[in-house]
C-alpha positions as CSV (number, residue, x, y, z in Angstrom):
1,M,-1.3,120.1,9.6
2,I,-4.8,120.6,8.2
3,H,-7.9,120.5,10.7
4,S,-10.8,118.3,10.5
5,S,-13.0,121.6,10.4
6,S,-11.1,122.1,7.1
7,V,-11.2,118.5,5.7
8,S,-14.8,118.2,5.8
9,S,-15.1,121.2,3.5
10,M,-12.6,120.1,0.9
11,S,-13.4,119.5,-2.6
12,L,-11.0,116.9,-4.5
13,T,-8.4,118.9,-5.8
14,K,-5.2,118.9,-6.9
15,E,-3.9,120.3,-3.4
16,V,-5.5,117.4,-1.6
17,Q,-4.2,114.8,-3.9
18,S,-0.6,116.0,-3.8
19,R,-1.5,116.5,0.4
20,V,-2.5,112.4,0.8
21,E,0.6,111.6,-1.2
22,K,2.9,113.4,1.3
23,L,1.3,112.0,4.4
24,K,1.3,108.3,2.7
25,M,5.6,109.6,1.9
26,Q,6.0,110.9,5.4
27,I,4.1,108.3,7.6
28,D,6.0,105.7,5.8
29,D,9.2,107.2,6.2
30,L,8.5,107.6,9.9
31,R,7.6,103.8,10.0
32,Y,10.4,102.8,8.6
33,R,12.5,104.8,10.4
34,Y,11.2,103.7,14.2
35,H,10.1,99.3,13.3
36,V,13.0,98.7,10.6
37,L,15.6,101.3,11.5
38,N,15.4,101.5,15.3
39,D,15.8,105.5,14.8
40,P,16.2,106.4,19.0
41,E,14.5,109.7,17.7
42,V,11.4,109.0,16.2
43,T,8.7,107.4,18.6
44,D,4.7,106.5,17.2
45,A,3.3,109.6,18.7
46,M,5.2,111.7,15.8
47,Y,3.0,110.0,13.0
48,E,-0.2,109.7,14.9
49,G,-1.2,112.7,14.2
50,L,-0.3,112.9,10.4
51,M,-2.5,109.1,10.0
52,D,-5.2,110.7,12.1
53,E,-5.6,113.6,9.2
54,L,-4.8,111.1,6.4
55,R,-8.3,108.9,7.8
56,K,-10.2,112.2,7.8
57,I,-9.5,113.3,4.5
58,E,-9.6,109.1,3.1
59,T,-13.2,109.4,5.0
60,E,-14.6,112.4,2.9
61,H,-12.7,111.1,-0.4
62,P,-12.8,107.5,0.0
63,E,-12.0,107.3,-3.5
64,L,-8.7,108.3,-2.5
65,I,-8.2,104.8,-0.6
66,T,-5.5,102.6,-1.9
67,P,-4.1,99.1,-1.0
68,D,-0.8,100.8,0.0
69,S,-2.0,103.3,2.5
70,P,-1.2,103.3,5.9
71,T,-4.6,103.6,7.4
72,Q,-5.6,100.1,5.1
73,R,-2.8,97.9,7.3
74,V,-5.8,97.3,9.2
75,A,-8.6,97.3,7.4
76,G,-12.1,95.4,6.7
77,K,-13.9,92.5,9.0
78,P,-12.5,89.2,10.7
79,S,-12.3,86.6,7.9
80,E,-14.0,83.6,8.4
81,K,-11.2,81.2,7.5
82,F,-8.0,81.6,5.8
83,E,-7.6,80.7,2.1
84,K,-4.8,78.2,0.8
85,I,-2.0,79.6,-1.4
86,A,0.2,77.8,-3.7
87,H,3.7,79.2,-3.2
88,T,5.3,80.3,-6.9
89,V,9.0,79.3,-5.4
90,P,8.9,75.9,-2.8
91,Q,9.5,76.4,0.6
92,W,12.4,74.4,2.5
93,S,13.0,73.7,6.1
94,F,16.8,73.5,7.1
95,N,18.8,70.3,8.2
96,D,19.9,70.4,11.9
97,A,23.4,70.3,13.4
98,F,24.1,70.4,17.1
99,T,27.8,69.8,17.4
100,Q,31.1,70.6,15.6
101,E,31.2,67.4,14.2
102,D,28.0,67.6,12.5
103,M,29.2,70.9,11.3
104,E,32.4,69.4,9.8
105,D,30.8,66.2,8.3
106,W,28.6,68.6,6.6
107,Q,31.1,70.9,5.1
108,E,32.9,67.6,4.2
109,R,29.8,66.2,2.1
110,I,29.3,69.8,0.1
111,L,33.2,70.0,-0.8
112,K,32.8,66.7,-2.2
113,I,29.8,67.5,-4.4
114,L,31.6,70.9,-5.2
115,E,34.9,68.8,-5.9
116,K,33.1,66.3,-8.5
117,D,31.2,69.1,-10.5
118,L,34.2,71.1,-10.6
119,G,37.4,68.9,-10.8
120,E,38.5,70.5,-7.6
121,R,37.6,72.0,-4.1
122,P,37.0,75.2,-4.6
123,K,39.1,78.0,-2.3
124,D,37.6,80.6,-2.5
125,M,34.2,79.4,-0.7
126,E,32.4,81.6,2.1
127,Y,30.2,81.1,4.8
128,V,27.7,83.7,5.5
129,C,26.0,83.2,9.3
130,E,22.8,84.6,10.6
131,L,21.0,84.4,13.6
132,K,18.0,81.4,14.0
133,I,15.5,83.6,14.7
134,D,12.7,81.4,16.8
135,G,9.6,82.3,15.5
136,L,6.9,81.9,12.2
137,H,8.1,81.3,8.5
138,M,6.2,83.8,6.2
139,V,6.3,83.9,2.4
140,L,5.9,87.7,0.9
141,T,5.0,88.3,-2.7
142,Y,5.6,91.7,-4.4
143,E,4.4,92.3,-7.8
144,N,5.9,95.6,-9.0
145,G,6.7,96.7,-5.9
146,Q,3.4,96.2,-4.3
147,L,2.7,93.4,-1.7
148,K,0.2,91.2,-3.4
149,T,0.1,88.2,-0.4
150,A,1.5,86.6,2.4
151,A,1.1,83.2,3.4
152,T,3.0,80.7,5.4
153,R,5.0,77.6,4.8
154,G,2.3,75.5,5.2
155,D,3.5,72.1,3.7
156,G,5.9,73.7,1.6
157,K,3.7,74.1,-1.8
158,V,0.6,75.4,0.0
159,G,0.2,77.5,2.7
160,E,-2.6,79.9,4.1
161,N,-2.9,83.6,3.2
162,V,-2.7,85.7,5.8
163,T,-1.8,88.9,4.0
164,A,-4.0,91.0,5.8
165,N,-2.8,89.9,9.5
166,I,0.9,90.6,8.0
167,K,-0.2,94.1,6.7
168,T,-0.6,94.9,10.5
169,I,3.1,94.3,10.9
170,L,4.7,97.7,10.8
171,S,8.4,96.5,9.7
172,V,6.6,94.6,6.6
173,P,7.1,97.0,3.5
174,V,3.5,97.5,1.8
175,V,5.5,99.4,-1.0
176,L,9.2,98.3,-1.8
177,K,11.4,101.2,-2.8
178,K,11.9,100.2,-6.1
179,N,9.6,98.9,-8.3
180,I,10.3,95.3,-8.7
181,S,8.5,92.1,-8.4
182,L,9.8,89.5,-6.1
183,V,9.5,86.7,-3.2
184,A,10.6,87.4,-0.3
185,E,11.1,85.2,3.1
186,G,11.4,86.1,6.6
187,E,10.5,85.3,10.3
188,V,7.8,87.0,12.3
189,W,8.2,87.2,15.5
190,M,6.9,88.7,19.0
191,N,9.3,90.5,21.5
192,K,9.7,89.4,25.0
193,S,8.1,92.3,26.5
194,M,4.6,92.0,24.5
195,L,5.0,88.0,25.4
196,E,4.9,89.3,29.3
197,K,1.9,92.0,28.6
198,I,-0.1,89.1,26.6
199,N,0.4,86.5,29.1
200,E,-0.6,89.0,32.3
201,E,-3.8,89.6,30.8
202,R,-4.4,85.9,29.8
203,K,-3.8,85.4,33.5
204,K,-6.3,87.5,34.6
205,Q,-8.6,86.0,32.1
206,D,-8.2,82.2,33.3
207,E,-6.7,81.9,29.7
208,P,-3.6,79.2,29.0
209,L,-0.3,81.3,28.9
210,F,1.8,81.1,25.4
211,A,4.7,79.1,26.5
212,N,7.4,81.0,24.6
213,P,7.1,83.7,21.7
214,R,7.0,81.7,19.1
215,N,3.6,80.2,19.6
216,A,2.4,83.4,20.9
217,A,4.0,84.9,17.2
218,A,2.1,81.6,15.7
219,G,-1.0,82.2,17.6
220,T,-1.4,85.8,16.8
221,I,-0.8,85.3,12.9
222,R,-3.8,82.5,12.8
223,Q,-6.1,85.3,14.5
224,L,-9.0,85.6,12.3
225,D,-9.2,89.3,13.5
226,P,-6.3,91.7,11.9
227,S,-6.9,94.4,14.6
228,I,-5.8,91.5,17.3
229,V,-2.8,91.3,15.4
230,A,-1.9,94.6,15.1
231,A,-2.8,95.2,18.7
232,R,0.2,92.6,19.4
233,K,2.8,94.7,17.8
234,L,4.5,91.7,15.6
235,S,7.8,91.9,13.6
236,L,9.5,90.6,10.5
237,T,12.7,90.0,10.1
238,A,13.4,89.6,6.1
239,Y,16.7,86.8,5.2
240,D,15.7,86.0,1.9
241,I,15.3,86.7,-1.6
242,S,13.7,84.1,-3.9
243,S,14.6,85.2,-7.9
244,D,16.6,83.9,-10.7
245,N,17.9,87.2,-11.4
246,G,19.0,88.3,-8.2
247,P,22.4,89.3,-6.2
248,D,25.1,86.5,-7.2
249,S,26.1,86.3,-3.1
250,Q,24.1,85.6,0.1
251,A,25.8,88.7,1.5
252,K,24.7,90.9,-1.3
253,E,21.3,89.9,-1.0
254,L,20.9,90.9,2.8
255,E,22.0,94.3,1.8
256,M,19.1,94.3,-1.0
257,L,16.5,93.5,1.4
258,K,17.9,96.1,3.7
259,D,17.7,98.5,0.4
260,L,14.3,97.9,-0.1
261,S,13.3,98.8,3.3
262,F,12.6,95.8,4.5
263,K,13.8,94.9,8.6
264,T,16.7,92.9,8.7
265,D,19.5,91.4,11.2
266,S,22.2,93.3,11.8
267,H,24.0,90.9,13.4
268,W,25.0,88.4,10.7
269,K,28.9,87.8,9.4
270,I,30.4,86.5,6.8
271,C,33.0,83.5,7.6
272,K,36.0,82.2,5.7
273,N,36.1,78.6,7.4
274,L,34.4,76.9,10.0
275,Q,36.8,78.1,12.9
276,E,35.0,81.7,12.2
277,V,31.8,80.2,12.1
278,F,32.3,78.0,15.6
279,T,33.3,81.5,17.1
280,F,30.4,83.5,15.8
281,H,27.8,80.5,17.4
282,S,29.4,80.1,20.5
283,Y,29.5,84.4,20.9
284,W,25.8,83.9,20.0
285,Q,25.1,80.9,22.1
286,E,26.6,83.2,25.2
287,H,24.5,86.4,23.9
288,K,21.5,85.2,22.9
289,H,19.0,86.1,25.4
290,S,20.6,89.8,24.3
291,Q,17.6,90.1,21.6
292,E,14.1,91.3,22.3
293,F,13.3,87.6,19.8
294,W,14.4,84.3,20.5
295,V,17.7,82.9,19.0
296,D,17.9,78.7,19.1
297,G,20.9,79.0,16.9
298,V,22.5,79.8,13.4
299,V,22.2,79.5,10.2
300,I,25.2,79.4,8.1
301,K,24.9,79.7,4.4
302,V,27.2,79.4,1.7
303,N,27.7,82.9,0.3
304,Q,28.5,82.4,-3.2
305,K,25.0,81.8,-5.4
306,K,27.3,79.5,-8.0
307,Y,28.1,77.1,-5.5
308,Q,24.5,76.8,-3.9
309,T,23.2,76.6,-7.5
310,L,25.7,73.7,-7.8
311,L,24.7,71.9,-4.5
312,G,21.5,72.1,-5.0
313,F,18.7,70.5,-2.6
314,T,17.9,67.5,-0.9
315,G,14.4,66.1,-1.2
316,K,13.5,68.7,1.9
317,A,16.1,71.4,2.3
318,P,19.0,73.3,0.8
319,R,22.5,71.4,0.6
320,W,23.9,74.6,1.2
321,A,22.6,75.6,4.1
322,I,22.6,74.2,7.4
323,A,20.8,75.4,11.0
324,F,23.7,75.3,13.6
325,K,21.4,74.4,16.7
326,F,22.3,75.7,19.9
327,P,22.2,73.2,23.2
328,A,18.9,71.8,24.4
329,E,17.3,74.2,27.0
330,Q,17.8,73.0,30.5
331,G,16.6,73.2,33.6
332,T,16.8,72.4,37.3
333,T,14.6,70.0,39.8
334,K,14.5,67.5,42.3
335,V,14.4,63.4,42.1
336,R,11.5,62.1,43.8
337,E,11.8,58.3,42.7
338,V,12.8,56.1,40.2
339,I,10.4,53.4,38.8
340,W,11.2,50.6,36.7
341,G,9.6,49.8,33.3
342,V,9.4,45.8,31.7
343,G,9.1,46.3,28.0
344,R,7.8,43.9,25.5
345,T,11.5,42.6,24.7
346,G,12.3,42.5,28.8
347,A,14.4,45.1,29.3
348,I,14.1,46.6,32.4
349,T,14.8,50.8,32.3
350,P,14.7,53.5,35.2
351,V,12.8,56.5,35.1
352,A,13.2,59.6,37.4
353,V,10.0,60.9,38.7
354,M,10.6,64.8,39.4
355,D,9.3,68.1,40.2
356,P,7.6,69.6,37.5
357,V,10.3,71.9,35.0
358,Q,9.5,74.0,32.0
359,L,12.0,72.8,29.6
360,A,11.5,74.9,26.1
361,G,7.7,75.6,26.6
362,T,6.7,72.3,28.0
363,T,6.3,71.1,31.7
364,V,8.6,67.8,32.5
365,T,8.2,65.6,35.1
366,H,10.2,62.1,34.2
367,A,13.2,61.7,32.4
368,T,14.7,58.8,31.0
369,L,17.4,57.5,33.1
370,H,18.8,55.0,29.8
371,N,20.0,52.2,32.3
372,F,21.2,51.2,35.5
373,D,24.9,52.3,34.0
374,E,23.7,55.6,33.3
375,I,22.6,56.0,37.0
376,G,26.1,55.1,38.1
377,R,27.7,57.5,35.3
378,L,25.8,60.5,36.7
379,G,25.9,59.3,40.1
380,V,22.4,60.4,40.4
381,R,20.4,60.1,43.9
382,V,16.7,59.6,45.0
383,G,16.5,63.7,46.5
384,D,19.2,64.9,43.9
385,V,18.7,68.4,42.1
386,V,19.8,67.3,39.0
387,V,19.9,69.1,35.5
388,V,17.5,68.1,33.0
389,E,17.5,68.8,29.4
390,K,15.2,67.9,26.1
391,A,17.5,66.1,24.0
392,G,16.9,67.8,20.5
393,D,14.2,69.6,22.7
394,I,11.9,66.5,22.8
395,I,13.1,63.6,25.3
396,P,14.0,64.7,28.8
397,K,17.2,63.6,30.0
398,I,18.9,63.9,33.2
399,I,22.8,65.4,32.3
400,R,24.5,66.2,35.8
401,V,23.6,66.1,39.3
402,L,24.5,69.3,41.3
403,D,25.8,67.2,44.2
404,K,26.9,70.6,46.5
405,M,23.2,71.2,46.7
406,R,22.9,67.6,48.8
407,T,21.4,67.5,52.3
408,G,22.7,64.4,53.3
409,E,19.3,62.6,52.9
410,E,19.5,61.6,49.7
411,K,19.2,57.7,49.3
412,T,21.2,55.5,46.4
413,I,19.5,54.1,43.8
414,R,19.7,50.1,44.1
415,E,20.2,48.0,40.8
416,P,16.8,45.6,40.9
417,K,17.0,41.9,41.5
418,I,14.0,40.6,40.2
419,C,11.7,41.9,37.4
420,P,8.8,44.3,39.3
421,I,6.2,42.6,37.4
422,C,7.3,38.6,37.4
423,K,9.7,38.7,40.2
424,S,11.8,37.3,38.1
425,E,15.4,37.1,38.5
426,I,17.1,39.9,36.2
427,K,19.9,39.5,34.3
428,R,22.6,42.0,32.8
429,K,23.6,41.8,28.6
430,D,25.8,43.6,26.4
431,V,23.7,46.2,24.1
432,I,24.5,48.6,21.2
433,D,23.2,52.1,22.2
434,A,22.2,55.0,19.5
435,S,25.1,56.1,19.6
436,Q,27.0,52.4,18.6
437,E,28.8,52.8,22.0
438,K,28.5,49.1,24.5
439,S,26.7,49.5,27.4
440,V,24.9,47.1,29.7
441,A,21.4,46.6,30.1
442,L,19.1,44.9,32.7
443,F,16.7,42.4,31.3
444,C,14.1,40.6,32.8
445,S,15.8,36.6,32.6
446,N,12.1,35.2,32.5
447,K,10.8,34.9,28.9
448,N,7.9,34.0,29.7
449,C,7.2,37.7,32.2
450,Y,3.4,38.2,32.4
451,A,4.4,41.5,31.4
452,Q,6.4,41.0,28.2
453,Q,3.9,38.0,27.5
454,L,0.9,40.5,27.7
455,R,2.6,43.6,25.7
456,R,3.9,41.3,23.1
457,I,0.3,39.9,22.4
458,I,-1.4,42.9,22.9
459,H,0.9,44.2,20.0
460,F,0.6,41.5,18.1
461,A,-3.2,42.2,17.9
462,G,-2.9,46.0,17.3
463,K,-3.4,48.3,15.0
464,S,0.0,48.1,13.5
465,G,0.0,44.1,13.9
466,F,-3.1,41.9,13.0
467,D,-5.3,44.7,13.8
468,I,-8.1,42.0,15.2
469,T,-11.3,44.2,16.2
470,G,-12.3,43.4,19.9
471,L,-9.3,42.1,20.9
472,G,-7.9,45.0,22.9
473,K,-5.6,45.3,26.4
474,K,-8.2,44.1,28.7
475,I,-9.6,40.8,26.2
476,V,-5.9,39.7,25.8
477,E,-5.2,40.0,29.6
478,H,-8.3,38.2,30.8
479,L,-7.6,35.3,27.9
480,V,-4.0,34.9,29.2
481,K,-5.1,34.9,32.8
482,E,-7.8,32.4,31.9
483,G,-5.1,29.9,30.3
484,L,-6.4,30.3,27.1
485,V,-3.5,32.3,25.0
486,E,0.2,31.9,26.1
487,N,1.2,33.2,22.6
488,A,0.0,34.7,19.7
489,A,-0.4,31.4,18.0
490,D,-3.1,30.9,20.7
491,I,-5.4,33.6,19.3
492,F,-6.2,31.8,16.1
493,T,-7.2,28.6,17.6
494,L,-9.8,30.1,19.6
495,T,-13.7,28.9,19.5
496,K,-16.9,30.4,20.1
497,G,-17.1,27.6,22.9
498,D,-13.6,28.8,24.5
499,L,-14.8,32.2,25.0
500,A,-19.0,32.2,25.7
501,P,-18.1,31.0,29.3
502,L,-15.9,33.4,30.0
503,E,-17.1,36.6,32.2
504,R,-17.2,39.3,29.8
505,F,-18.1,37.5,27.2
506,A,-21.7,36.5,26.1
507,E,-22.8,34.4,23.1
508,K,-22.9,37.0,20.5
509,S,-19.7,39.2,21.5
510,A,-17.7,35.8,21.4
511,E,-18.7,34.9,18.1
512,N,-18.0,38.6,16.9
513,L,-14.6,38.0,18.2
514,V,-14.3,34.4,16.5
515,D,-14.9,36.4,13.3
516,A,-12.5,39.2,13.9
517,I,-9.6,36.7,14.4
518,S,-10.7,34.8,10.8
519,S,-10.8,37.5,9.4
520,A,-7.5,38.9,10.3
521,K,-5.8,35.7,9.1
522,K,-4.5,37.1,5.4
523,V,-1.9,39.7,6.7
524,T,0.4,41.4,4.5
525,L,4.1,40.2,5.0
526,A,4.8,43.8,6.5
527,R,2.1,43.4,9.2
528,F,3.2,40.1,9.9
529,I,6.8,41.0,10.5
530,N,6.0,44.0,12.4
531,A,3.4,42.1,14.7
532,L,6.3,39.9,16.1
533,G,7.4,42.6,18.3
534,I,11.4,42.2,17.5
535,S,13.3,44.8,19.0
536,H,14.2,48.0,17.0
537,V,11.9,46.9,14.3
538,G,9.0,49.2,13.8
539,E,6.3,49.5,11.2
540,E,8.7,51.1,8.7
541,T,11.4,48.7,9.0
542,A,8.8,46.2,8.7
543,I,7.8,47.5,5.3
544,K,11.5,47.9,4.1
545,L,12.2,44.4,4.8
546,A,8.8,43.0,3.5
547,E,9.8,44.9,0.0
548,E,13.6,43.5,-0.1
549,F,13.0,39.9,0.9
550,K,9.3,39.5,-0.3
551,T,8.6,36.3,2.1
552,I,9.0,35.2,5.5
553,D,11.4,32.6,4.6
554,S,13.8,35.1,3.0
555,V,13.4,37.2,6.3
556,M,14.4,34.7,8.3
557,K,17.4,33.2,6.4
558,A,19.1,37.4,5.9
559,G,22.2,37.4,7.4
560,I,23.3,40.5,9.2
561,A,25.5,42.1,5.6
562,D,22.1,40.9,3.9
563,L,19.8,43.2,6.2
564,E,22.5,46.1,6.5
565,S,22.3,46.7,2.9
566,I,18.9,47.8,3.5
567,G,18.8,51.9,3.8
568,D,18.3,53.2,7.2
569,I,19.0,49.7,8.8
570,G,22.1,49.7,10.8
571,P,24.0,47.3,12.7
572,Q,22.2,47.2,15.9
573,V,18.7,46.7,13.6
574,S,20.7,43.6,11.7
575,V,21.8,41.7,14.9
576,S,18.2,42.1,16.7
577,I,16.8,40.6,13.4
578,V,19.1,37.9,13.0
579,E,18.9,37.3,17.0
580,Y,15.3,36.7,16.8
581,F,15.5,34.3,14.1
582,K,17.8,32.2,15.4
583,D,15.4,31.7,18.6
584,E,14.1,28.3,18.1
585,K,10.8,29.3,20.2
586,N,10.3,32.5,17.9
587,K,11.0,30.1,14.8
588,K,8.1,27.6,16.3
589,L,5.9,30.6,16.6
590,I,6.1,31.4,13.1
591,Q,5.4,27.9,12.4
592,D,2.5,27.6,14.6
593,L,1.3,30.7,13.3
594,L,1.0,29.2,9.6
595,K,-0.4,26.1,10.9
596,N,-3.4,27.6,12.5
597,G,-4.0,29.6,9.1
598,V,-2.2,32.7,9.2
599,Q,-2.0,33.5,5.4
600,I,0.9,36.0,4.5
601,Q,0.0,37.9,1.2
602,N,3.7,38.8,-0.2
603,P,4.5,41.9,-1.6
604,K,4.2,42.8,-5.2
605,S,6.8,45.0,-7.0
606,K,6.2,48.7,-6.6
607,I,5.6,49.7,-10.7
608,G,3.6,52.9,-11.7
609,N,2.8,56.1,-10.1
610,L,4.8,56.7,-6.8
611,K,3.6,60.6,-6.5
612,L,3.6,60.2,-2.9
613,S,7.2,59.3,-3.0
614,G,9.5,60.9,-0.6
615,Q,6.3,62.5,1.6
616,T,5.4,61.6,5.3
617,F,1.5,61.7,6.3
618,V,0.2,61.1,9.8
619,L,-3.5,60.2,9.9
620,T,-6.2,61.3,12.9
621,G,-9.7,60.5,13.6
622,T,-12.1,58.3,12.0
623,L,-12.3,58.1,8.3
624,S,-16.0,57.2,6.5
625,A,-14.6,56.0,3.1
626,M,-12.3,53.6,4.6
627,S,-10.4,52.8,7.5
628,R,-7.3,54.1,9.0
629,D,-5.1,51.2,7.9
630,E,-6.5,51.0,4.2
631,A,-5.3,54.5,3.8
632,K,-2.3,53.7,5.3
633,E,-1.9,51.0,2.3
634,K,-3.1,53.6,0.0
635,I,-0.2,56.1,0.9
636,R,2.4,53.3,0.9
637,E,1.1,52.0,-2.6
638,L,1.9,55.0,-4.1
639,G,5.3,55.9,-2.2
640,G,4.7,57.6,0.6
641,V,5.5,57.2,4.4
642,V,3.4,56.9,7.1
643,G,4.6,58.7,10.4
644,E,2.9,58.1,13.4
645,S,3.4,61.7,15.3
646,V,3.1,65.2,14.0
647,S,7.0,66.7,13.1
648,K,8.4,69.9,10.9
649,N,9.1,66.9,8.7
650,T,5.3,65.7,8.2
651,S,3.9,66.5,4.6
652,A,0.4,66.6,5.8
653,V,-1.9,65.5,8.3
654,I,-5.0,63.3,7.2
655,A,-7.8,64.4,9.7
656,G,-11.2,62.4,10.2
657,E,-14.0,63.0,12.1
658,N,-12.7,63.6,15.8
659,P,-9.1,64.2,15.2
660,G,-7.1,63.6,18.5
661,S,-4.3,66.2,19.7
662,K,-2.4,65.5,16.3
663,I,-4.4,68.0,14.6
664,D,-3.6,70.9,17.6
665,K,0.2,70.0,17.0
666,A,-0.4,70.3,13.2
667,R,-1.7,73.6,13.0
668,K,1.1,74.7,15.7
669,L,3.9,73.6,13.6
670,E,2.2,74.9,10.5
671,V,1.7,71.4,9.0
672,R,-0.6,71.2,5.5
673,I,-4.3,69.7,7.2
674,L,-6.3,67.8,4.5
675,N,-9.6,66.5,5.2
676,E,-11.1,63.1,4.0
677,D,-12.2,64.7,0.7
678,E,-9.0,65.9,0.0
679,F,-6.9,63.2,0.9
680,I,-9.5,60.7,-1.6
681,K,-8.6,63.6,-4.3
682,L,-4.8,63.4,-3.6
683,L,-4.7,59.9,-3.8
684,G,-6.1,60.1,-7.6
């Protein structure tokens, strides 16, 4: 080894240049053996001395520093922000399967497509099963073997440039073993022991703890200082090459990644049929905790690239691959009480209040019991220890009672006989649940139940309905209590003289509300339908009904077959719509609304530019150039869909002034965020 005293006196000779190249090669080889191959005979200490020598030479001769030098993995000042970067290859997400039946349905779909193209179903089709690492998707672009950029998924088209941070991950090759250009994809993850160490430090500093390794990895990659990222020792496992001239199978692609010096997961397997897939899935469901990374399922890909090419992609996912998820995370807790809620349709829904339990990284205290029949099926009692899970990692529900844990002090849950709000009789009736199974639900028999009445009117006047400024929950409640409003149509009969004498109103505020009501009389057909509060009909379904039938009369006359012919409207929704318009009271409400001056603006046929077709947008915060509802209309006019909550399928979040928690969720899920100027530019 060359000591520092001799380094400082060295002139720039061929010997020095040669020494630098040898150091770089040796350090990179040891890095690869330790961080990629997990060679037990190699340690960090083996190349720390070599790194120190290289730094000293480069300090003396900065002209020898190259971008691929090991010393440049952590270099430079912290960034002020992450720049946007356009992906050269679209980034897709996988559709999910949760059961063997889901997998069989997927296989049948792709076989039908191949049969149509090939004239027969292929007999040689294979699947490659890979562990689904619960981490952060990363896109690595190499030019002539050199790492050029590393970017997050973003919205699939544009991500954030996190190259400086990714260079700190020692399992990521800065230089490939071959001088080729390609785009590689992989998952960034943090090992469990590092997560525990970080959380211990955060706890000492009274900082919020990371819920799981994925959150920790995502939070780390979003650090603006690469030195912080380096200290957390992330890893990256590569699993895909985006290249037109790549290998002819997924298996060969994984081998190629390994040969290029990427870290790959060694547990992948070629399966000849679904039964072998199910065996692989079952094994890893039992052994997922044996890995240092979190595993939340298995990704199944058609092995042969020729079949992948024929199958292609849907709007958001490859047809030739699917994520076979493991069952939702479960935990045990105790039921403390059951409360009964009343919806605007009169449905009485039981909700269990429980001791706090951690599920999929979040604290859960309430779980749905769906209906009284579900309570009987489960045999749940107040005081029971129960198993609770997040269905699809979203909606908490109780799935099992641990009856051997009972003490004898548990209390049976009685079927309620009277509405908790209006004290009217509760009745049972058959309903069709989400799985198309019949069950019995409890409903308040009083259609004028104060709770139902109030919620219907609040919904009618709210943002997704007529959007009447100043007519919020408290004002509606006040008007109902005073007897001025019994249903939504009564809103449009209110005068300044009716309102001014009331508590909460002065002459000016009464005038403002009357003016707002008058301005709201002109409404689109979609808003009108949604405002009615038909059971199972939300904002997007209302839009589809308006686009299909054009007038409220046509919607009212539509039969079940007419409704079911519309995409995404199933039997339950169709029956609900037909039943709503059969009710004479509902017909009279619509007649009274029109008589009281409501004007329905029927939709025009969509023509022209639909450049946002297939994209979903979520709005948060206050926009200055337009209202939220105007923004929603513009999105829909261009073929886009407006969502209420942020998910991995959201195309972008539009953020105005003072955005809410949706912006945090967008960052966590790496969903693209647009400010108002960017949004207006997008609209064109």
